[in-house]
C-alpha positions in Angstrom: 60.7 -7.5 66.4 59.7 -10.2 68.9 61.8 -13.2 69.8 60.5 -16.6 70.6 61.3 -18.2 74.0 63.7 -20.6 72.2 65.6 -17.7 70.5 65.9 -15.9 73.8 67.2 -19.0 75.5 69.7 -19.7 72.7 70.9 -16.0 72.8 71.2 -16.0 76.6 73.3 -19.3 76.3 75.6 -17.7 73.7 76.1 -14.6 75.7 76.9 -16.5 78.9 79.4 -18.8 77.1 81.0 -15.7 75.5 81.4 -14.2 79.0 82.7 -17.5 80.4 85.3 -17.6 77.6 86.3 -14.0 78.0 86.7 -14.4 81.8 88.6 -17.7 81.3 91.0 -15.9 79.0 91.5 -13.1 81.5 92.0 -15.5 84.4 94.4 -17.6 82.3 96.5 -14.5 81.6 96.4 -13.3 85.2 97.6 -16.7 86.4 100.8 -16.3 84.4 101.5 -13.1 86.4 100.8 -14.6 89.8 103.8 -15.3 92.1 103.8 -19.1 92.6 105.4 -21.3 95.2 106.7 -23.6 92.4 107.4 -22.1 88.9 105.5 -24.7 87.0 102.5 -24.9 89.3 99.4 -23.0 88.3 96.1 -23.3 90.3 94.0 -23.5 87.1 91.4 -21.0 88.2 90.2 -20.6 84.6 88.9 -24.2 84.8 86.2 -22.9 87.2 84.5 -21.3 84.1 84.9 -24.6 82.1 83.2 -26.4 85.0 80.3 -23.9 85.0 79.9 -24.3 81.3 79.9 -28.0 81.6 77.3 -28.1 84.4 75.0 -25.4 82.9 75.2 -26.2 79.2 76.9 -29.6 78.7 80.1 -31.0 77.1 80.1 -28.9 73.9 80.1 -25.7 76.0 82.9 -26.9 78.2 85.0 -27.7 75.0 84.2 -24.2 73.6 85.4 -22.5 76.8 88.6 -24.7 77.1 89.7 -24.4 73.5 88.9 -20.6 73.3 90.8 -20.0 76.5 93.9 -22.0 75.4 93.9 -20.6 71.8 93.2 -17.0 72.4 95.1 -16.9 75.8 98.2 -18.4 74.2 97.9 -15.9 71.3 97.6 -12.9 73.6 100.5 -14.1 75.9 102.8 -14.8 72.9 103.1 -18.5 73.6 101.1 -19.9 70.7 102.9 -23.1 69.4 105.5 -22.9 72.1 106.2 -25.8 74.5 104.0 -23.9 77.0 101.2 -23.9 74.5 101.5 -27.7 74.0 101.6 -28.3 77.7 98.4 -26.2 78.2 96.7 -27.8 75.2 97.5 -31.4 76.2 96.4 -30.7 79.8 93.2 -28.9 78.7 92.2 -31.6 76.2 92.6 -34.5 78.6 91.0 -32.6 81.5 88.0 -31.6 79.4 87.7 -35.0 77.9 87.7 -36.6 81.4 85.3 -34.0 82.8 82.8 -34.4 80.0 82.9 -38.2 79.9 82.5 -38.5 83.7 79.8 -35.9 83.7 77.8 -37.7 81.1 78.3 -41.1 82.6 77.8 -40.2 86.3 75.2 -37.5 85.8 74.2 -35.9 89.0 76.0 -38.5 91.2 79.3 -36.6 90.6 79.3 -32.9 91.4 81.7 -30.1 90.4 84.3 -31.0 93.1 84.7 -34.6 91.9 84.6 -33.6 88.3 87.2 -30.9 89.0 89.6 -33.3 90.8 89.3 -35.7 87.8 90.1 -32.9 85.4 93.0 -31.6 87.4 94.5 -35.2 87.7 94.1 -35.7 83.9 95.7 -32.3 83.3 98.7 -33.4 85.4 99.1 -36.7 83.6 98.8 -35.2 80.1 101.4 -32.5 80.9 103.8 -35.0 82.3 103.5 -37.1 79.2 104.1 -34.1 76.9 107.0 -32.8 79.2 108.5 -36.3 79.1 108.2 -36.4 75.3 109.7 -32.9 74.9 112.5 -33.3 77.5 113.3 -37.0 77.2 113.9 -37.2 80.9 112.5 -40.2 82.8 113.0 -38.5 86.2 110.0 -36.3 85.5 107.8 -39.2 86.6 109.1 -38.9 90.1 107.0 -35.8 90.3 103.8 -37.7 89.7 102.8 -38.3 93.3 103.5 -34.7 94.3 101.6 -33.4 91.3 98.6 -35.6 91.9 98.4 -34.4 95.5 98.6 -30.8 94.2 95.9 -31.7 91.6 93.7 -33.0 94.4 94.1 -29.7 96.3 93.7 -27.4 93.3 90.9 -29.5 91.9 89.0 -29.4 95.2 89.5 -25.6 95.5 88.3 -25.0 91.9 85.4 -27.4 92.3 84.2 -25.7 95.5 84.5 -22.3 93.7 82.6 -23.6 90.7 79.9 -25.1 92.9 79.4 -21.8 94.7 79.4 -19.9 91.4 76.9 -22.4 89.8 74.5 -21.9 92.7 74.5 -18.1 92.1 74.3 -18.5 88.3 71.4 -20.8 88.5 69.5 -18.4 90.7 70.2 -15.5 88.3 69.4 -17.5 85.2 66.1 -18.6 86.8 65.3 -15.0 87.5 66.0 -14.0 83.9 63.9 -16.9 82.6 61.0 -15.9 84.9 61.1 -12.3 83.8 61.2 -13.1 80.1 
């Protein structure tokens, strides 16, 4: 049985996105086990894979990786429908929405680092909104400046990592396409 070039490309895309999703779930689970300087601060390394999906395959792919990571990751960690789940879901939804919107509007003018910082900032804002709604404590907003600075740091780190990974992935995918 022979496959057309379009079928090979589609299959390769599906395999890569499945790998991104699986890796994002694993990284998401490992982050929960990491010792952290602040108990509620996570570096968001799983977002590196969402960024790669966004830059390689577009917004739908980024949404697939994000929703799969949050859903299956929460199910595996036993936090599905807990406050932790809703914090992760709200942050993931807003971050992915901002990243896909800005990627489509800015195109190549905004790279993985800028998109990542926007996503991290949106994640922080969404989580503060949900935490404020759950806890009914206005003092949470005093954390906003600190959390935005941390979002800048973690967003930059994740963006640099995604940029480096994208460079390698594009080389490998080009090699596979050339050999097909």
